[in-house]
ZADREN-235194 format. One record per residue (C-alpha): residue in one letter; x, y, z. Coordinates in steps of 0.05 Angstrom, whole numbers, plus 5000, padded with zeros to 4 digits. Last residue first. Layout:
BEGIN
AXYZ;...
% end
This chain:
BEGIN
Y485130926353;K485730206376;R488029986303;A494230456307;S496430116372;R496229406338;K500429686280;R505929946322;L505929306363;I506928936299;L512229436277;V515629386343;L515828636339;V518728666269;A524329086291;S525628586352;P526128026297;I531128406260;A535128666320;G536528026355;A539927606297;L542728256271;F546628306339;W548427626339;A551727636269;G555428276287;V557928056357;F559827386321;L563727666259;V566328276295;A569127906354;W572727336316;A579727506323;S579127816391;Y576427186423;E582526756429;S586627346451;S581827466505;D584426886547;S578426606585;G577326856661;L570226996670;W570127666638;V573427296576;P567826796579;L562927376574;W565427696514;Y561027416469;L554727446508;S555828116533;Y557028386460;A550928016433;F546028206491;I548428936492;L547629006415;P540828596419;V537929146469;I540929766445;V538429716373;V531229546374;W530429906444;L532030536407;W526730386357;R521330356417;L523530956454;A517931396429;V512630946453;P514331096526;L516330526572;V511929946601;T509529596545;C515729706496;L520329506549;L517328836558;W517128716481;V524128926475;V526428456535;G522527826502;V525027956430;S532128096450;L532527486493;L529527006436;A533727296384;I540027286426;L539026516439;I537726366364;A543626766345;G547926396399;S545825716371;S547625936300;I554626276315;S555925646360;L555225646435;S559025176477;E563525746507;V556626066534;F555025436570;T562025306605;K562126036628;M554926006654;P557025366688;P562525716729;V568725246725;V569224896788;I576224866815;G578324136832;D585424246799;I583423826740;E577224276734;S581424926733;Q586324546679;G580824516633;V577123896612;V576023956536;R568623836515;T568423536440;R563323726394;G560723446323;G561423546255;E556824156246;P554524216173;L558724586124;A555925206100;D560325696143;A566425306118;M564825476045;A563526176059;F569826216098;L574125966041;R570826315980;G567726075922;G570526025848;D570525275846;D578425265857;L577425645919;S579126395936;R582126546006;D578926886063;Q585526946102;A586126816176;A585626046167;R588625656225;V593725196193;V594324456184;M600024336132;H602323686096;A610023546084;G612023146020;A617223706002;P618124236053;R613124846049;L615525396001;A608825505969;F604525416032;A608825846080;A610026366026;Y602326506015;I601326706089;D596926346140;S602326316190;E599426816237;R593226406243;D597125836282;A601125296258;I601224556249;I606424206202;T604223516184;M610723016172;Q610022316145;R614621656156;A619922076191;A627021936174;T628222646149;C625822916217;A631123426231;R630823746160;A623523756156;A623224046229;H628624606207;D624524776142;A617324836180;G620725266233;D624125696184;L618425786144;W614026016204;R619526446231;Q620026846163;S613327166183;E617727626227;K619228016163;A625828086126;A625527396090;T618227546073;P620028126031;L618528836061;G613529366037;R607329056073;R611229026135;Q612329796147;A605429926189;K607129406239;R614129696253;G611830166306;E613929826374;E619929396363;R619528616369;K626128206384;L624627526368;F628226906401;Q628726276357;A627025516367;H627224926322;A625824186322;L625224086402;G623523386419;L619522766409;I613522936451;A609122296456;G601922396427;D600921666409;D599721696337;A601322396313;D608322336349;V610123046371;A615823546347;L615724196378;C617024826337;A618725456379;H618026206370;L620326556433;Y618727346442;L622227936473;G618728586474;G614429016434;G608129446436;G608929566513;E615029166531;S612928476542;K617827936560;V618027226541;V611827216503;T609726596460;T610026396389;D607225766357;Q609125166316;I607524446318;A611123946277;L606823346276;V610822696263;H608122036233;R613221586256;G618221126218;E624421466247;C622722086288;R626521886352;R633321856312;G632122546281;L630622866348;R638022776372;A640323256319;A635023736330;S636623746407;S643823946389;L641624406343;V637124766390;M642724746443;E648125086397;Q642825636375;P641625756448;T649225846459;V653725396502;K660625526477;A661226126521;N660325716582;R655526076628;L649925616615;L654224986634;R657625346694;T650425496721;I648024796710;R653724526748;I652724996804;E645524866808;G647324076813;A652224196870;R646724566910;D641424116899;G636123816845;G639824186790;M633324576767;
% end
């Protein structure tokens, strides 16, 4: 980090100084950030990352980075804190106030970002699905906007539900993101790219076609008694395999775990229903022959 031996010694002495603490470094960074934010639309982007994993617990770092919304320039660190997670505390969280939970980190990050960027023209707080909690919205900094990945199926003013409303929206378009593997000259498997581009509806159509074709083939060459077994097994295998294929090809499993039940369940039904209809048709045809 120091560039040479002398630089490394200087950095080592700095970090070993008792007055140089993580809290002090974050505060100094936030103080300088205020000047850079003046007149800008600032995105305060929060997330938590693993520093050291220890089974069900470990050491985590929650950081809030300030970015210019117009040109994407990184303005600086607005807030950061280390979290020590202990295994077995998940069951206790419902009986604790927000201030005593790890969820408080989302409120702290937003608050520190707002205080550091008081000169900003506008602020938008961006956070992951763990921050989809009532307190984060109710106690958001004055004048700040929020963009949060939904985790809760919340009630809407018109009496509907959030997820149903989102499902009913037309697809607004798609953007292909070039991954690091492509930038480095490594070709991403075409199958992985194709599967990652599937929506819940296009995947359902694909599963339905594959399931009907395979079930028809199995019903024509294998015993009749197994027909209803194929109606269940074939769509389930296709739905499960298609959903998890990107993970098997190298994608991050955490991005897929949250939606597994929804996608696999919907795709399974999309394959099982037409397969069941096919079996009934084949059954009626067989009955006519006799």
